[in-house]
N, C-alpha and C positions, 0 to 999 in steps of 0.2 A: 502495499499499500503505499503511495506516494504521500507526503505531507502534504497536507492542506493547510487553507486560511492566508492571509498577508496580512502584511504590519504597515503601518504610516503613520507620520511625523506631524503632530496636529500645532504648527509655527504659534498658533494664536494663541493657544494655552499653554504652549511647553511641554506637551507631554507626547507620548507613543501610545497607539491604540490600535487593537488586534481586531481582525475583521475573519469569522469563522461562520460557516455553513448561516450565512446570511445574516447576524447576530456580531453587536459591536460591544467590544469588550474595554474598559478602563483601567482596569486595576490586575494586578499580579498580587496574587497571596497578601490582600488588603492596601495595597501601595499602588499608588502614580506611577508609570514608568516613564521616568525621566531620561533613563540612556536606553538608547538600544536594545545594549545585553538584555533587559529587562524583554522587551517585545520579545525576543527569540526565545528568552527562558520559559515567557510565557506558550508562543507557539508549540518548545518541545515539548511540554509538559501534556498540551493538551492533544497533540499527535498519539503521543504514547499511551495515552489513555485510552482514543480511538481505538490503536492499535489491541490494548488489553480486551476491549471490548470485542472486537470481531475475534479475538481467542477464546471469548468466554469468560474471561478472567472478572467481570463487571462489567455493572452498566452504566452507559457515557449519556448524560444529561448535557446540556450545553446551558443550562441554566445553573448549574453549580458554579458558573463561569461568569455568569452575567446578573446573579442576583448580586442587590445593595448590602451594604455592610450591616451585619446583624448585633442589635444591643446584645453585649454579653451578658446583663443582669438577667435579660427577660429572658434570653436562652436557659442559663443555668435554673433558672424555676420554673420553665417548661419542661427541662430535661429532668427534674426532680418529681413531678407529676408525671412523666412515660416509666420511669425507674421504680416506681413506688413497689408496683405488685411484682417485680424481676428480681428482688432482691429481699435478704431478710431483715424484720424488723429492725431490729441491731443494726443493720447497716445503713439502713433507712437515716437514720437518725442520726449517725455520724457525717452522712451523707447533708443533713437538711442544716445541724449545728456548725458545721462548718462554711457553707453557704451565707446561715446567714450573719456570722459572727464575724467570719473574715474576708471572706470572697465579696460579697455584696457591697460593703461600706469600703473596699478597694477600689473595685469599677464603677462602682456609685462617683467614686470621688477623681477616676478617670475613664469619663465618657467618649473620650475619643478612642480610647482600645479596644476599637469592636472583635468581635470573636474572631475574622480574620487578620486582626493586626498581633495577636498574641505570638512573640516571640521568647527565648532566649531570654532575650534582658528584660524582658515582660515577667519571667516567672522571678528569675534571678533579682529584679525589683522587690516583687512581693513578697517572695522568703524573706527578706532581708526586713519586712516591714512587719512581719511574725514575732511571736513570743518566742525566745530564747530555747525555751524545751525543743530538744529536736526531734519527740516524737508528735509534739503538735506539727510541728514543721512538716512532716512527714505526710502526716493523714490528710493536712490541707493542701496538699500538694497531688495527694493521691485522688482525691477526689477532683482537684481540677484535670487532671489527666483521665480520670476515666471519663470526664465529660466531654473534653475535648476529643478521645476516640469515639464516644458517641455521636461527635459530631462530623468527625471524618467519616463516620460508616452511614451518617445520613446527606451524607454529600453538600455538607454546610462548608466545609473547608476545604483545604484543598491537600493538607497534610497536616500531621499531629506536631507541632516543635517538641525538640531535643528540651529535655529537662533539666536542671541542677543536679550536679553528682551529688550521692550521699553524702558525703561528706561537708560538702555545702549546708547541707541543715543541721551542721554544728554533733553529728556523734562521734563519741569517743570509746572505741572498741574496747569493752574490759571484760576480763573472764567472767562468766557469768557464777553464781555461787549454786551450790548443791549439793546434795546431802550425800553421803556413803548409806551403803544400806543398814550396815548396820544402827547408824542413828535413825535412817530412816522408820526403821519398826520398831526404835524404842518411842517415837514421837507416837507412830500407830497405837500402840501398845498400852500407851500410856492417856488414849481417850475409854473412856466408859465402853463396854464391850457392845451395846448395839449401834455402836457407831464405826465400830474399826473396821464390820466389812464391804462398805463403797470407797473407803480410803485404800485398803488392801486391792479389791479389784483395781483401782486405776493406777498402783503399784504394780501390780504382775502383769498386768494386761497391756499396760505402756499408753493409756487412755487419758482422755483430758477431764476433769471433773464432771463436766458439763454433759458428756455423755453419761456418766455414772448416773448422775441426775434425771436423766432422760431415756435409760434405759424400763423395756418393760418385762414383767413375768412370760409373756408371750414369746418374747427375743431369747430366750436360752431352753435350750432340748435340752439341757440335762449332759449334753457334752462342750457345743459350740454356744456361742454368744453372739448373736446376731443382730448387729449393729443397723437402725434404720430410723431413729430417730434424734435430735438434738433439742436441744433449750436455748430460744435465741429471744433477748429483753424477758426473761422470765416467762416464757410462752411454749411450750411445745407444738415442733414444726415436726411432718413425716418425710424429713430429709435429714441427713447427716451434713454438716459444716460444709464437707467436699463434694454434698451432693452423688455419693456414690454409697453403698450400704456394701459394709464390710464385717468378715466372718471373721473370729478369734475362736481360738478352742481353751477352753477353760483352763486353766493354769491350776496344775494338782496343789500349787502350795496355798492358791487360796480355796481350796475346797472346805478348809477345815472353819473358814471364818462362814463358811453358809450356816454352820448348825447357831451364830451367832445372832443370824440379821433377826430383825424383831416382825412378825406373823402379822399380816394384815389384810384384809380384802381387798387392798389398793393393787388397780392395775401395776402399779410400780413397780420395780424390784425390789429397791431401795427406799425403807420407809424406818421411821422412829414412832418412838412412844409418844413423843410431845409434838410433832405435826398434825395440818391439817387434813382431816380424813380425803382419799384421794389424791392428795396434794403430793409432788416430790419435794426433795430436800431443796428449803430454801441455798443458795450460794451464800447467802450472810451468815444463814447458821454454820454452816461447811466451813466457813471460815474462822467464824468463832473458837469449833470445834476444834479447828488445827492449831489457831494460834493459841489457845489454853491448854492444850496437850504440849506444844513447845519449851512453854515457859515452865511446864511441870516437870520435864525432866533435864531443862539450865538449856535448853538450845536457844539460839540465837534465830529470832521467828524470820523466818521467809517466807515470800509468797507460797500461797496453798499449790499453786500451779508449777511454782519453781520445787516444790519440797518432794511432786508426786511424778508426773510425766518426765518434768525436763531431768527430773533425780535419776530416774530408772533408766532413764536415754544414758546420760552419762554413764552409771553403771554400767551399765551394759560396753561400752566402747573402754573405758577405764577399769573395770573390776572385771570382768569376765572376757575379756578378749574379744569380745564382739567388731564387724567391720564394721561400715559404712550401709553397704547395702545388704547387708543381713537383717540391721534394725530397719530399711527401708521396708524392707519384707515384713517385717514382724509390728511394724505402724501403717503398712498402705500408703506413705505417703514417699513424696519424690527425695532422692539423694540432695538435691540441690537445697530442698525445705528443713533438710538433717542436718547440712556442714555447721550449724554454730552448736551442733554437739560436739563437736569433734575438739574442743579446747582442752586439753589433757593435762592432767595435772602431775605435778614436778613429780611425783613418787613413778607416775605411770612412766613418764619420757626417759627417768632415771633407768627402770624395768627394760624400757624399749634400746638404748641406750647399752644396756650391759648384756643384751640378750645373746645366749652363747652360739655358734653357729656347730653343730653337730657333724663332728666329720663322721664318711662311711670309709668305713677301714675300706682296705682294697679286695680281702677275701668276699664282701658285701658287698659289690659295686652292682648297683642294679636288683637289687632287692636279693642276689644267687652268690649260693657258696661257690666259690671258684676250687 
């Protein structure tokens, strides 16, 4: 396919225009084309998209290139309405909070920064105006990135601009604390017996507390746990956090805890005597039980998630000699999402450095006596 379209210079206005399929395009990526190279780049991108459409890779719409500038604040709220039913309630609240608290005020103060004009420079400026907490910065920019990705797939912008690097958010990589197995079990055994099972289940099966809260009696067949549910914003949802069901065999060391479980008519697998009938454990309740147990054994309190799933994963790598690939198989996660568990402890590093290489005697090479 030969390149289509043409370009011309508007001397009376001082910028270039592109004509394509009878339509006039006056802006490229949200900017006037004041130099010829911008008009060339615009034509090249349009023709590339036409060729991709002929190959069936996308749908070509000339309106994508000719529509007017889109007000960013309006699009952010339109996007929130569209994704409301597509993401979890908790995620939706995070998006709404980031838009109302940070993105709306910034773009309202800068009305000339339309959706098409958002660039790396814009994004870097936004990051520098956010609170210094790196987690807040990452959350806000992740919300904006998701919106811009939607706008690109919605054919409202021609590309998603590059975002600031993680280091620019202010993250300092620190070793994440974790509990060795002996100390972790000491904390669990310092709890009242009826509360021990849900914590032991998370520990032995490498699961999040939210998955333990959502587990149903119907999800256990006596041998295998079928993870089908999750709790989001304190509400049961009929899908897991990763939106995929996962099966995990019951760990033999967990079976003794089954005898300690509180008996109830609730559909939930884990309940307690002081809970509301038909309701699962509340996250606040679990956090209190965990914190009090830590204090009882003289353990410096760590967050419950850190003390359970995170610690179990670190134990698997540092104490049990497991590999990252094996851990991914255990948890159902990808190696990439588990990489932060590879921060080995000094004693484990010492063990690796001093590991002896077993020499094979000449008489037993290839496993055979000569």
